[in-house]
LUMVO-796354 format. One line per 4 residues: number of its first residue (from 1); their letters; for each residue z, x, y of C-alpha. Coordinates in steps of 0.2 Angstrom, whole numbers. Example, Ala and Ser with C-alpha at 12.3 -4.5 7.8 and 13.67 -1.06 7.14 Angstrom:
<pts>
1 = AS = 39 62 -22 ~ 36 68 -5
</pts>
This chain:
<pts>
1 = XXXX = -83 -161 231 ~ -95 -145 233 ~ -79 -135 234 ~ -72 -143 218
5 = XXXX = -93 -141 210 ~ -91 -124 216 ~ -75 -117 207 ~ -81 -128 190
9 = XXXX = -96 -119 191 ~ -86 -102 192 ~ -73 -108 180 ~ -89 -110 166
13 = XXXX = -97 -95 169 ~ -82 -84 170 ~ -75 -91 153 ~ -95 -89 146
17 = XXXX = -92 -71 150 ~ -85 -66 135 ~ -95 -69 118 ~ -88 -79 103
21 = XXXX = -99 -74 91 ~ -117 -66 88 ~ -129 -62 73 ~ -142 -47 70
25 = XXXX = -155 -48 55 ~ -160 -32 62 ~ -157 -22 79 ~ -173 -21 88
29 = XXXX = -167 -24 106 ~ -152 -25 103 ~ -140 -19 116 ~ -126 -9 106
33 = XXXX = -115 3 114 ~ -119 19 105 ~ -109 36 105 ~ -111 54 95
37 = XXXX = -127 54 83 ~ -127 32 82 ~ -146 26 85 ~ -157 10 80
41 = XXXX = -171 19 70 ~ -189 11 74 ~ -186 -1 57 ~ -173 -10 66
45 = XXXX = -158 -2 55 ~ -142 4 63 ~ -141 22 58 ~ -122 26 62
49 = XXXX = -125 45 54 ~ -142 53 54 ~ -139 66 38 ~ -131 80 48
53 = XXXX = -115 89 46 ~ -100 86 53 ~ -105 72 66 ~ -99 57 69
57 = XXXX = -106 42 76 ~ -98 24 86 ~ -107 6 86 ~ -100 -7 96
61 = XXXX = -104 -24 102 ~ -109 -20 119 ~ -94 -35 127 ~ -77 -37 125
65 = XXXX = -73 -52 114 ~ -57 -62 114 ~ -47 -60 101 ~ -31 -68 105
69 = XXXX = -22 -84 115 ~ -16 -76 133 ~ -1 -89 132 ~ 5 -90 114
73 = XXXX = -1 -71 111 ~ -6 -74 96 ~ -21 -67 86 ~ -37 -78 84
77 = XXXX = -47 -80 68 ~ -63 -72 64 ~ -76 -69 54 ~ -90 -55 50
81 = XXXX = -103 -52 38 ~ -113 -37 36 ~ -124 -27 25 ~ -122 -8 25
85 = XXXX = -130 8 14 ~ -123 26 13 ~ -136 38 6 ~ -134 56 1
89 = XXXX = -150 69 -1 ~ -140 76 -17 ~ -125 69 -27 ~ -111 78 -17
93 = XXXX = -93 70 -10 ~ -97 62 7 ~ -87 53 21 ~ -85 34 23
97 = XXXX = -88 20 37 ~ -79 9 45 ~ -76 -9 52 ~ -67 -8 69
101 = XXXX = -58 -17 81 ~ -54 -7 98 ~ -49 -8 114 ~ -62 2 120
105 = XXXX = -80 10 115 ~ -73 28 118 ~ -65 31 103 ~ -53 44 111
109 = XXXX = -47 59 98 ~ -59 52 85 ~ -63 65 70 ~ -77 68 58
113 = XXXX = -76 72 40 ~ -63 63 30 ~ -55 54 47 ~ -72 42 47
117 = XXXX = -76 45 67 ~ -58 35 71 ~ -42 45 72 ~ -37 63 73
121 = XXXX = -22 69 65 ~ -12 68 82 ~ -16 50 86 ~ -15 43 68
125 = XXXX = -3 32 66 ~ 3 30 83 ~ 8 13 89 ~ -2 13 105
129 = XXXX = -20 16 97 ~ -20 -3 94 ~ -34 1 83 ~ -38 -11 67
133 = XXXX = -50 -4 56 ~ -60 -9 36 ~ -62 6 28 ~ -75 8 15
137 = XXXX = -70 26 11 ~ -79 38 -1 ~ -71 54 1 ~ -52 55 -8
141 = XXXX = -39 64 5 ~ -23 66 -2 ~ -16 68 15 ~ -21 51 21
145 = XXXX = -13 45 4 ~ -30 40 -4 ~ -31 30 -22 ~ -48 39 -25
149 = XXXX = -64 43 -18 ~ -73 24 -17 ~ -59 12 -9 ~ -58 -2 2
153 = XXXX = -43 -1 15 ~ -35 -12 28 ~ -29 1 42 ~ -18 -2 56
157 = XXXX = -17 10 69 ~ -18 24 56 ~ -30 28 44 ~ -15 28 29
161 = XXXX = -22 10 23 ~ -9 -3 24 ~ -17 -11 7 ~ -32 -3 -2
165 = XXXX = -42 -6 -18 ~ -56 3 -28 ~ -71 -5 -22 ~ -78 -18 -34
169 = XXXX = -83 -36 -34 ~ -79 -51 -48 ~ -91 -62 -58 ~ -88 -81 -61
173 = XXXX = -94 -87 -77 ~ -88 -102 -82 ~ -69 -102 -84 ~ -69 -83 -84
177 = XXXX = -69 -71 -71 ~ -73 -52 -72 ~ -70 -37 -61 ~ -86 -27 -58
181 = XXXX = -84 -8 -52 ~ -98 -4 -36 ~ -101 14 -30 ~ -102 14 -10
185 = XXXX = -112 29 -9 ~ -125 22 -22 ~ -138 22 -9 ~ -139 2 -12
189 = XXXX = -136 -10 0 ~ -121 -20 0 ~ -115 -35 7 ~ -96 -38 15
193 = XXXX = -87 -52 21 ~ -70 -50 31 ~ -61 -67 37 ~ -46 -65 46
197 = XXXX = -35 -82 45 ~ -24 -81 63 ~ -12 -97 57 ~ -9 -90 39
201 = XXXX = -8 -73 44 ~ -22 -70 30 ~ -35 -56 29 ~ -48 -58 14
205 = XXXX = -61 -45 11 ~ -76 -46 -1 ~ -91 -36 -7 ~ -104 -38 -20
209 = XXXX = -123 -30 -22 ~ -138 -35 -12 ~ -144 -42 -27 ~ -129 -57 -30
213 = XXXX = -133 -71 -17 ~ -121 -77 -7 ~ -101 -70 -6 ~ -92 -68 -23
217 = XXXX = -74 -75 -28 ~ -60 -70 -27 ~ -61 -58 -13 ~ -56 -40 -17
221 = XXXX = -43 -40 -5 ~ -32 -52 0 ~ -17 -49 11 ~ -4 -56 24
225 = XXXX = -5 -46 39 ~ 0 -52 56 ~ -13 -43 69 ~ -6 -52 82
229 = XXXX = 5 -34 86 ~ -11 -24 85 ~ -25 -31 94 ~ -25 -35 113
233 = XXXX = -30 -47 120 ~ -48 -42 123 ~ -55 -30 109 ~ -74 -22 105
237 = XXXX = -80 -25 87 ~ -91 -11 80 ~ -93 2 67 ~ -89 20 65
241 = XXXX = -94 33 52 ~ -92 52 50 ~ -98 66 39 ~ -89 83 32
245 = XXXX = -97 99 24 ~ -110 87 15 ~ -122 79 25 ~ -125 59 22
249 = XXXX = -134 43 32 ~ -126 27 36 ~ -135 11 38 ~ -131 -6 45
253 = XXXX = -144 -17 41 ~ -139 -33 47 ~ -121 -41 56 ~ -115 -58 61
257 = XXXX = -99 -61 67 ~ -88 -75 75 ~ -72 -78 85 ~ -63 -95 77
261 = XXXX = -77 -99 66 ~ -88 -93 50 ~ -100 -80 53 ~ -116 -84 50
265 = XXXX = -124 -80 35 ~ -136 -68 36 ~ -155 -68 30 ~ -158 -55 17
269 = XXXX = -176 -58 18 ~ -177 -52 34 ~ -165 -37 35 ~ -176 -19 41
273 = XXXX = -181 -7 29 ~ -170 10 28 ~ -174 26 22 ~ -169 32 8
277 = XXXX = -164 48 1 ~ -177 60 -4 ~ -183 71 -19 ~ -197 80 -19
281 = XXXX = -210 80 -35 ~ -216 96 -33 ~ -206 113 -34 ~ -208 125 -22
285 = XXXX = -203 143 -24 ~ -186 141 -18 ~ -184 128 -29 ~ -189 138 -45
289 = XXXX = -178 154 -40 ~ -164 141 -37 ~ -167 134 -57 ~ -166 152 -62
293 = XXXX = -153 156 -57 ~ -143 142 -62 ~ -149 144 -75 ~ -140 163 -76
297 = XXXX = -127 154 -66 ~ -123 140 -81 ~ -124 153 -95 ~ -112 165 -88
301 = XXXX = -101 151 -84 ~ -99 145 -102 ~ -96 163 -108 ~ -83 161 -97
305 = XXXX = -76 144 -101 ~ -75 148 -119 ~ -68 163 -116 ~ -53 156 -104
309 = XXXX = -52 143 -117 ~ -46 153 -131 ~ -34 164 -119 ~ -25 148 -112
313 = XXXX = -27 136 -125 ~ -8 135 -126 ~ -6 131 -108 ~ -22 120 -106
317 = XXXX = -20 104 -96 ~ -28 90 -106 ~ -37 76 -98 ~ -34 62 -109
321 = XXXX = -44 46 -108 ~ -30 35 -100 ~ -33 47 -84 ~ -48 40 -80
325 = XXXX = -42 25 -74 ~ -32 31 -61 ~ -44 43 -49 ~ -42 59 -45
329 = XXXX = -25 61 -42 ~ -22 75 -55 ~ -12 90 -49 ~ -15 108 -58
333 = XXXX = 2 114 -66 ~ 0 131 -56 ~ -1 120 -38 ~ 14 113 -44
337 = XXXX = 22 130 -46 ~ 16 138 -31 ~ 23 122 -21 ~ 40 122 -27
341 = XXXX = 41 142 -30 ~ 42 140 -49 ~ 55 125 -49 ~ 68 135 -42
345 = XXXX = 88 129 -43 ~ 87 129 -25 ~ 74 115 -22 ~ 83 103 -34
349 = XXXX = 87 87 -26 ~ 89 75 -38 ~ 91 73 -58 ~ 93 59 -70
353 = XXXX = 89 52 -90 ~ 69 56 -86 ~ 73 74 -80 ~ 75 82 -62
357 = XXXX = 67 82 -46 ~ 62 95 -35 ~ 56 96 -17 ~ 40 107 -13
361 = XXXX = 28 112 -1 ~ 9 112 -3 ~ 3 126 5 ~ -14 123 10
365 = XXXX = -9 106 19 ~ 10 110 23 ~ 15 92 17 ~ 32 90 9
369 = XXXX = 32 83 -8 ~ 45 79 -22 ~ 39 82 -41 ~ 46 72 -56
373 = XXXX = 48 84 -70 ~ 51 76 -87 ~ 64 83 -96 ~ 58 91 -113
377 = XXXX = 71 83 -123 ~ 74 67 -113 ~ 75 52 -122 ~ 62 44 -110
381 = XXXX = 44 45 -118 ~ 26 45 -110 ~ 27 25 -111 ~ 38 27 -95
385 = XXXX = 26 39 -88 ~ 11 29 -90 ~ 20 14 -83 ~ 26 24 -66
389 = XXXX = 8 31 -64 ~ -1 15 -67 ~ 10 2 -59 ~ 10 14 -43
393 = XXXX = -8 21 -44 ~ -16 7 -34 ~ -2 1 -27 ~ -2 4 -7
397 = XXXX = 14 -4 5 ~ 22 3 20 ~ 38 1 9 ~ 35 9 -5
401 = XXXX = 35 26 -8 ~ 18 35 -8 ~ 11 41 -26 ~ 0 56 -22
405 = XXXX = -3 62 -40 ~ 2 69 -56 ~ 0 81 -69 ~ 1 83 -86
409 = XXXX = 3 101 -98 ~ 5 99 -115 ~ 21 91 -118 ~ 26 92 -100
413 = XXXX = 27 77 -86 ~ 26 78 -67 ~ 25 66 -56 ~ 22 68 -37
417 = XXXX = 28 59 -22 ~ 27 60 -3 ~ 45 68 -1 ~ 57 57 7
421 = XXXX = 68 69 19 ~ 84 56 21 ~ 87 53 3 ~ 92 39 -5
425 = XXXX = 101 22 1 ~ 117 23 -11 ~ 122 40 -2 ~ 120 35 15
429 = XXXX = 131 20 9 ~ 145 28 -2 ~ 146 47 4 ~ 158 50 18
433 = XXXX = 147 65 20 ~ 133 56 25 ~ 129 49 45 ~ 135 29 46
437 = XXXX = 121 19 43 ~ 121 6 59 ~ 119 -12 56 ~ 102 -10 64
441 = XXXX = 96 1 53 ~ 102 -7 38 ~ 97 -25 42 ~ 78 -15 44
445 = XXXX = 81 -7 28 ~ 84 -20 17 ~ 67 -31 28 ~ 58 -18 22
449 = XXXX = 62 -17 5 ~ 60 -37 5 ~ 43 -35 10 ~ 38 -22 -3
453 = XXXX = 43 -32 -16 ~ 33 -48 -8 ~ 18 -37 -10 ~ 23 -32 -27
457 = XXXX = 25 -51 -33 ~ 13 -60 -25 ~ 0 -48 -14 ~ -5 -37 -28
461 = XXXX = -20 -38 -40 ~ -7 -41 -53 ~ 13 -44 -52 ~ 21 -30 -52
465 = XXXX = 40 -33 -59 ~ 51 -17 -55 ~ 65 -20 -66 ~ 77 -8 -59
469 = XXXX = 78 -12 -40 ~ 95 -2 -33 ~ 103 6 -19 ~ 98 23 -29
473 = XXXX = 79 19 -31 ~ 78 15 -11 ~ 73 30 -2 ~ 74 33 14
477 = XXXX = 59 42 26 ~ 58 52 42 ~ 61 35 51 ~ 74 30 41
481 = XXXX = 63 15 33 ~ 67 10 15 ~ 56 13 5 ~ 55 6 -14
485 = XXXX = 52 19 -29 ~ 55 25 -47 ~ 43 13 -57 ~ 46 22 -74
489 = XXXX = 54 3 -78 ~ 42 -7 -69 ~ 29 -17 -79 ~ 13 -24 -74
493 = XXXX = 10 -45 -80 ~ -4 -58 -73 ~ 2 -70 -59 ~ 9 -87 -68
497 = XXXX = 16 -76 -84 ~ 32 -72 -88 ~ 37 -56 -96 ~ 47 -54 -114
501 = XXXX = 54 -40 -124 ~ 67 -35 -136 ~ 70 -19 -126 ~ 82 -24 -114
505 = XXXX = 83 -10 -99 ~ 89 -9 -81 ~ 106 -4 -74 ~ 121 -15 -77
509 = XXXX = 128 -23 -60 ~ 108 -27 -55 ~ 104 -34 -70 ~ 100 -54 -70
513 = XXXX = 110 -63 -82 ~ 94 -69 -92 ~ 87 -52 -95 ~ 103 -49 -107
517 = XXXX = 102 -65 -113 ~ 84 -69 -116 ~ 76 -52 -113 ~ 65 -61 -101
521 = XXXX = 59 -52 -85 ~ 51 -62 -70 ~ 50 -58 -51 ~ 66 -67 -49
525 = XXXX = 75 -53 -60 ~ 72 -43 -46 ~ 74 -54 -34 ~ 93 -55 -43
529 = XXXX = 93 -37 -41 ~ 90 -36 -22 ~ 102 -49 -20 ~ 115 -36 -29
533 = XXXX = 108 -23 -14 ~ 112 -34 1 ~ 130 -34 -3 ~ 131 -16 -7
537 = XXXX = 123 -13 9 ~ 132 -27 18 ~ 150 -20 11 ~ 146 -2 8
541 = XXXX = 153 -7 -11 ~ 143 -4 -27 ~ 142 -17 -39 ~ 156 -13 -50
545 = XXXX = 170 -1 -43 ~ 187 1 -54 ~ 195 10 -40 ~ 196 -4 -28
549 = XXXX = 210 -18 -31 ~ 206 -29 -44 ~ 199 -44 -35 ~ 188 -33 -27
553 = XXXX = 182 -22 -43 ~ 166 -34 -47 ~ 158 -35 -28 ~ 148 -51 -30
557 = XXXX = 165 -59 -38 ~ 176 -52 -21 ~ 160 -58 -9 ~ 160 -76 -17
561 = XXXX = 178 -78 -17 ~ 179 -73 3 ~ 165 -83 5 ~ 175 -99 -3
565 = XXXX = 191 -95 7 ~ 182 -96 24 ~ 183 -76 26 ~ 166 -70 23
569 = XXXX = 165 -55 37 ~ 183 -47 29 ~ 169 -40 16 ~ 157 -31 30
573 = XXXX = 157 -13 28 ~ 175 -6 38 ~ 163 9 42 ~ 154 -1 53
577 = XXXX = 172 -4 63 ~ 163 -22 69 ~ 146 -15 75 ~ 135 -28 69
581 = XXXX = 130 -45 75 ~ 140 -57 65 ~ 127 -70 61 ~ 115 -58 54
585 = XXXX = 131 -51 43 ~ 135 -68 37 ~ 116 -72 33 ~ 115 -58 24
589 = XXXX = 130 -58 15 ~ 125 -79 10 ~ 106 -73 6 ~ 113 -59 -5
593 = XXXX = 125 -72 -16 ~ 109 -86 -16 ~ 98 -73 -24 ~ 110 -68 -37
597 = XXXX = 111 -87 -41 ~ 111 -86 -62 ~ 99 -98 -64 ~ 81 -88 -60
601 = XXXX = 74 -102 -55 ~ 87 -107 -41 ~ 85 -92 -34 ~ 74 -90 -16
605 = XXXX = 56 -80 -20 ~ 54 -65 -10 ~ 43 -75 1 ~ 57 -83 8
609 = XXXX = 70 -70 6 ~ 57 -64 21 ~ 56 -78 32 ~ 74 -78 31
613 = XXXX = 76 -61 37 ~ 64 -62 48 ~ 72 -77 57 ~ 56 -87 51
617 = XXXX = 64 -99 42 ~ 83 -105 46 ~ 96 -102 32 ~ 103 -117 26
621 = XXXX = 120 -120 34 ~ 127 -129 18 ~ 123 -127 0 ~ 123 -141 -12
625 = XXXX = 135 -143 -25 ~ 128 -137 -40 ~ 123 -121 -31 ~ 143 -118 -29
629 = XXXX = 146 -124 -48 ~ 133 -112 -55 ~ 138 -96 -44 ~ 154 -98 -50
633 = XXXX = 148 -98 -66 ~ 136 -84 -64 ~ 154 -74 -60 ~ 162 -80 -75
637 = XXXX = 146 -72 -82 ~ 153 -55 -74 ~ 169 -55 -80 ~ 165 -59 -96
641 = XXXX = 153 -42 -96 ~ 164 -32 -89 ~ 180 -37 -99 ~ 182 -20 -104
645 = XXXX = 188 -6 -95 ~ 180 8 -108 ~ 165 -4 -107 ~ 164 -7 -88
649 = XXXX = 165 13 -86 ~ 152 18 -96 ~ 140 4 -92 ~ 141 6 -72
653 = XXXX = 133 21 -72 ~ 121 21 -84 ~ 103 9 -91 ~ 103 -2 -106
657 = XXXX = 91 7 -110 ~ 81 24 -107 ~ 94 30 -94 ~ 86 37 -77
</pts>
């Protein structure tokens, strides 16, 4: 009996050694693990950086917390609330702050400046990092693919955010909700709530000014993320911040945290005082001299500016009103000329209706870029240019081609993307001179593109309908991951609404039937196009090929015929030589047929597509009779659409409008 009691006592004490939550209204007496310049100042505020240049600070709760179920390996739910302040002595650029989950309080290889004290260049993106962070970034870093200099981002093992949004909060008045921007480095306290649902795999990030009582709704970021592969069973939780060539201070005034529960609300009346940025009322002699010199320099600069304007008026790059909505991603024309060596032909990597695409290298960072240069005589106008900027400017996903910026010089328009070294998917499927894509690579590519479309349709602030999903618009990065690009035809719409147009665009063979019939675009139009891509990847054939046997000219018709005859695997790409998982091949082919259903509402959503591809849901073994009948009708539609040999040869390679 005594032994049992002793064992019970040991078990209870062992389980209690790991905290499940805590709350600090101030940090007096808090035994935090502090590194770098982090310290608790006399007022009780946690000062993570101390107004010095090129420093970093880390502050962690001292005890390990259990973040995963030891048996299932699934990440627990957690919640945190805190109030932070970023102050600047003068109005200058500043580095940001991050909320961090880390397996250690010593962040190896961490760096100051734009790296938030988290990861250096050598370790950035490594799967062994096992670091999760929510960054509150106040510095635009092109090399980290930041969207602007005032944003919130979700970081998984990398400072290149998986999801990010410009800092803002929502105000609800009656039935109307409005979005208000918030400046992270304003010097005013900002409240933050971060909540992760381990069951739904949903991460919400909300922030608001301290003057607003309680959390606002909806969250600024709401993203489906599984943290189970990222987190270890036991992790430390805390904050990291850094400064660069300009000084700033980062403060945490209060903090609460909970595992498998909701973090306690902070009593804002108990928060400690923090030193605000100093401003001297008296003007010293040095300041007076500085003012005089500044006035002289300003006058000289004004004169120089007038002269420069008169000399360069023809070639000036005007900043237009629309650019103010999309942050600081503008390149100068001179930069792009230098990067592409004046757009030499040997750097040309592609061309289309929009113009030409050139490969370049940024001279300062060494980053490889792709510059899409609009042809002056192109039939595609500024509207598509603005569409591509507005669609991509605020989107961040690992399976989207990263937009780096743009340039506008008189009538010339240029868009700058990260260079994708392996080119487009269609070349690897159809060009005999390229290495054969293995089935594993193909399966991974279609899963990645499905994830990107799910993000566009359901997880971004507005629905983004791509309208031109096809193999040539899927690019392959250095790891052979599929990335969806070319958003020149994309359009934004609110969730729950459809898009109607009298101007039909898209590529024949990928175009959903309802688009040509009614001019209606929805997310299901993209699903249809994605279904054609699935068939193309599995079969190694283009959607319409006049060089093939008559029964094989229209790809979907041929696949459906073989499926009906029980010979579905006969359509598999012969270049694979049988090197594929039969069950996966069959599922991809049948999913391609289902996605290309003629009735939009009968197609699966991209969420369902992702579930099928990731084996989260079993694909149905049998299809209802109406599906079979309707799919037959679908291919009757294709036959009618491509009834003319001349029409077919003309339509198979160009767009209905604005060929790209």
